N, C-alpha and C positions, 0 to 999 in steps of 0.2 A: 528884677521884678518881684513884687511881693506875692505871697501865696494867695490864691483866689478861692480855694475850696474850703468850706467851713461846714460845721454841723448846724442843721436847722434847729431852732428852739422846739421843745416838745409841743408847745401849743400849736405852732405852725405845722409840725409833722402830723399832729392829730387831726387838724382841719383838712389836710391833704388826704389822709386815710378816710376821713368821714365822707369825702366826695365819692368814694367807691362803695363804702359799707352802707351809709345812710343816704339813699338817693331821694327819698320822699318820706312822709310820715308813716306810710305802710312799712317801710324798712325798719324803722324804730320799733314799731309794734311787733314785727316778726322777731327781732333780736331779743326783745324783753320777754316775749311769750316763751321763746325757746329756753331762756335762762330760768324762767319759772318752772318749766317742765323738768329741766336738769336738776333743779333744787328739790325735786320730789313732791311738788305741790299736787294736791287733789282737787283744788278749787282755784280757778284763775278768772279774775274779773278785769275787763278792759273798759275804761271810761274815757270818752273823747269829748272835746269841745272844739267847734269850728273845724271839723274834719281833721283834727290833730294839729292844726296850726297853733291854737292857743293852749291846748292841754292834751297830753297823752298820759294816762295813769294806768299802771298795771299792778293789781293787788293779788298776792298769792299767799297760801298758807304753807309754804315750803319750809326748808330747814332754817332759813335766816342766816345772818352773818354776825361774827364777832365785831367789836369796835375796830379792831385792826384791819380785818378783811373789808369792812365797809369803806374804809379810806383807800385801801390798796386796790379795790376793784376798778377804780377809775384810772389807774395807771395803764399805759399801753403795754400790751402783751402780758397782762396779769390774768392768770387763769387757774382754775382748780381742776381742769380737765386733762391736762398733759403734764408730764414730768420729764419726759425725754423724747428724742426723735422717734424712738421705736414705738411710742404710743400712738403716733400718727396712723399706724397700720392696724390698730385695734380700737378705733374710736367707736363708742356706742352712745355718746352724748350728742346733743344737737349743736352746741357751741364748743369751740376749742381754740379759736385764734386769739382770744383776749383783746380784741380790737373794738368791739361794739360799744362797751360802756365808755371807753376813752373817747371814741368818735362822737358819741352823743353829747358827752360833757363838753366837748370842744365847740359845739355849735348851738347849745341851748342852755337854759337855766334848769338845773336838775336838783330835785329834793329826794333823798333816799331815807326811808324809815325801815329799820330791820330789827328783828329780835329772834334769838334762838330760844327753844323751849326751856333750856336749862338756865337761862339768864333771867334776872329779876326785872331788868329794864332794857329797853331797846336803845338803838343808836340813831341819831339824826345827823345826816350829812347834807350840806348844801354846797353846790359847786356851779360856777359860771365861767364859761370860756376857759375851761381846764384849770381854773383857780378855785381851790377850796375856800369858802368864805365862812363856814360854820361847821363845827363838830361838837355835839353835846348829847348827853343821855336824854331819853324821852320815853314817854309811855307809848307802848305799841303792842299790838297783838302778835302772836307768833307768825313768823313769815316775813315777807318783804313787800313794801309798797314804794314804787318809783313813780315820781311825777316829773314829766318833761314839759316845760313851759316855753313858749316862744321859740319853737324850732327854727333854726337857720337865722336867728336874729343877728348872729355874728357875720353871716355870709348873706347879705340881702340879695345879691345877684341870684343865688340858688333859690331863695324864697320867691323871687319874682318869676321863676320858671315853673313853679307849681301850678297845676291846673285848677279848675273851679272846685269848690267844696264837694260837689256831687261826684266829680271824677275821682278826687282823692279819697273820698269815703268808699267808693267802690273798690279801689285798690286795697284799702284797709280791710274791707269785708272779705276780699279774696284771700288775704294772708290769714285772717282770723279763721276762715273756713278750712284752710289747709291744716292749721294746727289742730282745730277741733276734730277734723276727720282722722288725723294721725293718732289722736289719743281719745278714742270714744269712752274710755274708762274714767276720764276726768270731767269735772264740771267746768263749763265755760259760760260766760255771759259777756255781752257787748252793749254798752250804753253810749248814745250819742246825743248831746245837747238835752239831757234829761229824759230821753226816750230809750227804753230797752228794746234793742233790735233782735237780740238772740238770748235765749235762756235754755241752755242745753244740759239737762241732767246727765250724770254718768250712766252709761248703758253699753249696749253692744253696737257694732258698726251699722247694722241696718237701722236701729233706732236713731243713731246719729245722722244718718243720711236723710231720713224722713224729717228729723228735727230741723235740719238745715234747708232742705229743698222742698219740703212739703209732704204731707201724708200720702198724696197720690203717687209718690215715687216708689212706694212699697210694691206696687203692681208693675212698675216699669223695669225692674232690675232682676237679674238672675245671678246666683252665686258662682264664683270661680274658685276652684281649689286644686292645687297640684303640688306635689312634693318630690324633689329629687335630692341627690347628694349635694349638688351644687347650689340649688336655689329652691326656695319654697314660695309658692304664689297663692294668695288668697284675696278675696275681695268680691266686688260686684261689677257686672257690665250691664249696660242698658239694652233693652230690646230694640231691634232695628226700627220698629214702627215709631219709636219715640226719639229718633236721632234729630239733632238740631242743626241749624245753619252756622253755629258758632262753636268754638272749641272750649267754651267756658267750663263745662262739667267733665273735665278729663284730668285725672290725678294719678300720678305714679309716686309711690313711697318706697324707698329702699331703706330698710332698717328703721322705719318710721320717719325718715327724712324725705320731705317733698323734693322731687327733682323734675327737671325738664329734659326730655330725651327724644329727639326726632326719630332715632333709629328704633327705639322700642315702640314709639307711636306707629311707625310703619308696620310693625308686627301686628298690632291691633287691627289696623286698616286691612292688612292682608287676610286676617282671620275673618273679617266681615265682608270679604270680597263677594260681590254680586248680591249682597243683602241690603246695600244702601244705595240711595240715589246719588246723583252728582252733587258735590259740595255739601254733603251731609256728614255729620260727625257724631259718632256714638258716645254715650256716656260710659266712663269707666273709672272705677276707684279701686286700684289694685295695689297690694302690698307685697313687695319682694323682700324676702329675708335671705341675706347673703353673708357668708363669713367675712367680717371686716378686713381680714388680711388679703381678700381677693378683690377689693375695691379701693379706689383712691378718692377721698372726698375733698382733699386739699387742692382743688382745681380753680375755683373762682371765689372772689370775696363774698358773694351772696350765698355760696354753698348750695346752689341749685343744680350743679353739674357734677357728675360722677364718672370716673373711668372704671370700666369693668375689665378684669383680667381676661375673661373670655366672653365678649359681648355677643358673639354669634351663637354660643350655647344658650345664653339668656334669651335671645331672640327666638330661637327654635322652641324652647320650653314655653315661653309666653304665648307664642302663636298657637301651639298645640293645646295649651290649657284653655284658651278662649274658644277655639273651635270645638273643643270637647264640651265646654259648657253650653255653647249654642246648640250643639247636637243633642246633648242630654236632655235639654228642656224643650226639645222639638221646635226650635226657632229656625234652624237651618232647613231649607227645603229638602225633602227626600222622597224618592219613589221606591218603595219597598213593597212589592206585590205580595209578599208573604205576610206582611203586617198591615197593609192598607185595608182599612175597614169599609171604605166607601164602596168598594166593589162587592163586598160580602153581602150587601143588602139586595143585590140584583138576583133575579131568578129567571130562568128561561120561560118563554111564552108558551102557554098550553092552549092550543087551538080549540080543545073540547070544553075546557072549563073556564078559560079566561074570556071576559067580555071585551069586544072591540068597541072602543069609545071614539067617537068622532071628535077631532080637536076643536076646541072652542076658542077660535081666534077672532077678536073683534075686527070687523071689516067695514070700511066706509064705502058703500056702493057708489056714492057720487064723487069719489076722488078722481081728479083729473091731473095726471103728472105734468101736464103742460099748462095748467092754469096758475093763477096767482097763489103763492104759498100762504099769503095772508088770509085767503079765504078757505084754506084747507084745514083749518084747525091746528096750525103749527104754533100757535101762541104758547103752547106748553113748553116749547123749546125756548126758554127765556135766556137768550145769550147774553143779556146785559145784567147779569147778576140778579135776576129776579125782577128787574124793572122793565116795564113795557116801553118800547120806543114811542108807541103811539101817544103816550101821555106827555111826551117831552116836546118843547118848542124847538124849532130848528132855525139855523142861521147859516145860509149857504153863501153869504157874501165872501167867506174865506176861500171859496173856489178860485177866486182870482189870484190868490197867492200861489196856487199850484204852478202857475206859469212864470213865476218870478224866482224860482228856486235855483240856488247855486251853492250847495253846501259841500264842503270838502270832506265831511265825515261820512257821506253816503258812498259806500263801496258797492257799486253796481256796474255790470258790464255795459249797461245802457245809461247814458247821461239823461238827466231830466231836461227835456227840450221845451223852450218857451212856446206857448201856443197862442192862437188868436182868439178874439172875442167870440168868433163863430164856434170854437170848441166849447166855450162855456155854455152858450145857448144850446148847443147840440147835446151836451151831456145832461142838462136839466130836462131836455125834451125827450130823452131816451132812457128814462130812469128804469124801465123794465129790462133793459139790457145789462143787468147785473147778475152775477152768479157767484155762489160759494163753492170753492174747490177744496175737497178733502177736509171740510170742516176747519180749514186753516187760513185759506186765502180768499180774497174777494176780487173778482174780475169785473171791471166795468169799462164800457166803451165810450170813447170821446171821438170827436171828428177827425183828429189827426192821428189816432191810434188807440191804444188801450192802456189802462192803469191796473196794476196788480198790487193789492193791499194786503199786508200782514195784519190780520184782524186783531191779534193780541197786542202787537206793538202799537197799532192805531188806538185801541181802547186805552192802553196804558198812557199814551200821550194825552188823550182827552181827559182822563181822570186826573192825571198829574197837574194839568193846568187848572182844573177845577179846584183841586185841593190847595194848590199854591195860592189861588185867589181867596179861598176861604181862610187860610192862615193869615194872609195879608190884611183881610178885612175883619179878622177875628170873629167870623160868623159863618159856619158851615150849615148846609141843609141837613136836618136830622129828622128821624122818625122814632116814635116811642115804641118800645118793645112790649108786646102783649104779655110775655112771660119773662121778666127780668132774669138775667143769668148771674149767678155768683161765681167768682173765680178766686181760687186760693193761690196766692203767689208766694214765692220764696221771699225771705227778708230783703235780699239784694234787689229782686225784681220789684218789690213793693216800694223801696226807696226810689228806684228808677221811675216807677209810675208816678210818684209824687212830683218828681222833677219835670215830667212831661205832661202833667195834668192839664195845664192851660192850653198847650198845643192840641191835645186830644179833644178838649172841649171845643176849640175853634174848628176842628175837623168835623164836628157833628156828634161826637160821643157824649152821652150823658152817663157819667160814671160816678158812683158814690163809694166812699170808704165804708166798710161794714166789718167792724171788728179788726183784730190784729192780722195784718197781711192778707186781708180779704177785701175784694171790691165787688160791687154789684153794677152790672151794665143795664141801665134803664132805657137807654136810647142809643141809636147808632146812625152813621151817615146813610142817607137815602141811597147811595150808590152801592152799598154792600148788601148781600143776601142775608135775610133773617136766619138765625141759627149758627152763623159762622163767627159770631162776635168773639168768643173765647179764642178760637184759633187765630183770628186776625190780630187781636190784642197781644197775644203771646208772641206772634211772629214780629209785630212791630217792636216789641221790647228786645227780642233777640237780634233783629237787624240793627237796631240802634246801638246795642252793646258792641256789635261787630264794627260799626262805623266809628264808635267812640275811641277806638284805638288809633284812628288817624288824627294827626296833629291838627289839621285844619279841615273842618267840614261844616256845612251849613245845616243846622239842626232841622229847620223847617223843610228845607229841600229834601233831606234824607227821609223825613217822616212822610212827606208827600209821595216820594218815589216808592217807599216801602208799601204804603197803603194802596197806591195805584196798582202795584204788582199783585197784591193780595186780592183786590176787588175786581180786577179786570177779567173779561171773558178769556177763556183759555183755548188753545188749539183743540179742536174736536167738538166745540160747542156749535150746535146747528142753529142758524139764524133764519128767520123768515124774511121775505122780501122787504117788508116794512122796516124791520130791524137793520137790515143791510143798508138800506137807503139812509136811515137815521145815522148809522155809524159813519157813512161817507160824509154826510152833511156836517156832522160835528167835528170830524177830523179836520176838514178844510176851513172850519171856523176857528181852529186853534192858531196860536201865534206862530208856532213852529211845527206845522203838520208833517214836514218831510222827514223828521228824525224822531225815532222812538227814544224813550228815556234811557235806554241802554247805549245810546250812541249809534245804533245801526238804523238803516233806512226803514221807515214805516211803510213805504210804498215805492214802486218803480214805475216809470212810464216808458212804453215802447211806441215809437212813432210808426207810421205805415212804412217808412223807409227802413227802419230797423227790422221790421217783420219781413220785408222783402229780402233783406240781406241774409236773414236766418235761413231762408229757403234757397240760398245760392243764387 
């Protein structure tokens, strides 16, 4: 039998390596920006076309390369960062594997222009599918310019797996922001299809944070600083009040290298214990400086994972540093009676000199606790996000669907039992037999028993179906704002807003662009309360970013769900009788009244038989 093992050609080996190193356009941007930083550049410019599919160009003013180095850099395992195995344990540069340039050249058309300060002319190298097609002198400024065209043209299957331009651009922006945060002392800019998305002058870390995320972030962050023999920590953490529902603004850097580490993330969450709500994530941008001999960065091709010699020690120091920062800036709750000033303003009552004042509490002498709440002046408790139920038309034909429900998603101890037409007539004839319980549930009587409704889940279902219909018809009900609100967005959020602008318009928002990364809200859906426009729009963008990580999701459905959750009445909102009845009518006019948008029951029904069983 002949021998069957053979060496792969270099071009094939490079394409295989590229599958791990260059996963998408953002991977190429990361590798080339790291090379620019390692070359000592003080100015790095990134130019994109078609979200990196057509063109990725990185221009820097670094050291440049000689003609020989310009050709050699495209060979696999060619690097200037390592000379021996021992150098792996004292790495201070971003790159060291020598795989990125070879991987990129194997799957794209690459043009390299480079020049050293001491050279009179630069060098031009063109390479396609690992084959050098041109090497010649050229005119060039000091530094290096690398253009990558038609990424993955050699591997069309990988190109077909790329997501939409907006998704790929967001990944590139993420990588760009990581590099820009890691090196605030360098100038960075990002251009896409002729538009400048970022222009970040050299400065300090706080200036870089506000340059990336917006000027309002200056008030949202507090500094962290700690130094021990094993690790030094500095950076910023976000105040708990500004925590978000996504993990987007969380950055760890070890020796200026961005890393992902769930163990260290747990240390941050532990430090924020009892300061954050459920499913809330704080902002943090933290830099850890560790002796390179105590870490191993040669763990993963993307170099975003690190092994620590003593990770428990790092965990403890990080947790203590964050807790100390929270306490130092009076963010952590404290009860210190020696320093508490609110008690110092109190003085004992002096019966001889102090005047006794009768409390002035407004009282309605005609109030009847057993009368109709609608006639007691309760309309101030606007449970429907500021909109009066009395102004809305009702449709109770959907009541009949209540008795045709058999949904497997409803986990309730009592099954929803089919009722007779007598029940329907009885419930409409006894509308006054409805009650709100603990500001959370609504109890109403039917002939065969009772119905208990979760008011928030019910309202979410009502709004969701309204918003879905508005998106389908491309026309939502809107009301103009008396005082338009301007909202400053980060560059990434502004790009996302532009992607969703048509859907937001269909939902009833009237939003105009106003300068760079700023929008003005001139109108909003009739279902939301005036004054909450900024909060709701920011929440919509955050929730959409969170859902965008899922491979398959319906954009319109997720926007409708997110807006319904933001605009719905919440547990604790007090409703008057008219509002309660309107909620019931609209719920059973829905297509699927039995299930909330979270998949849980919006109401349960207990028959008289069920009630009898409960009493034994």
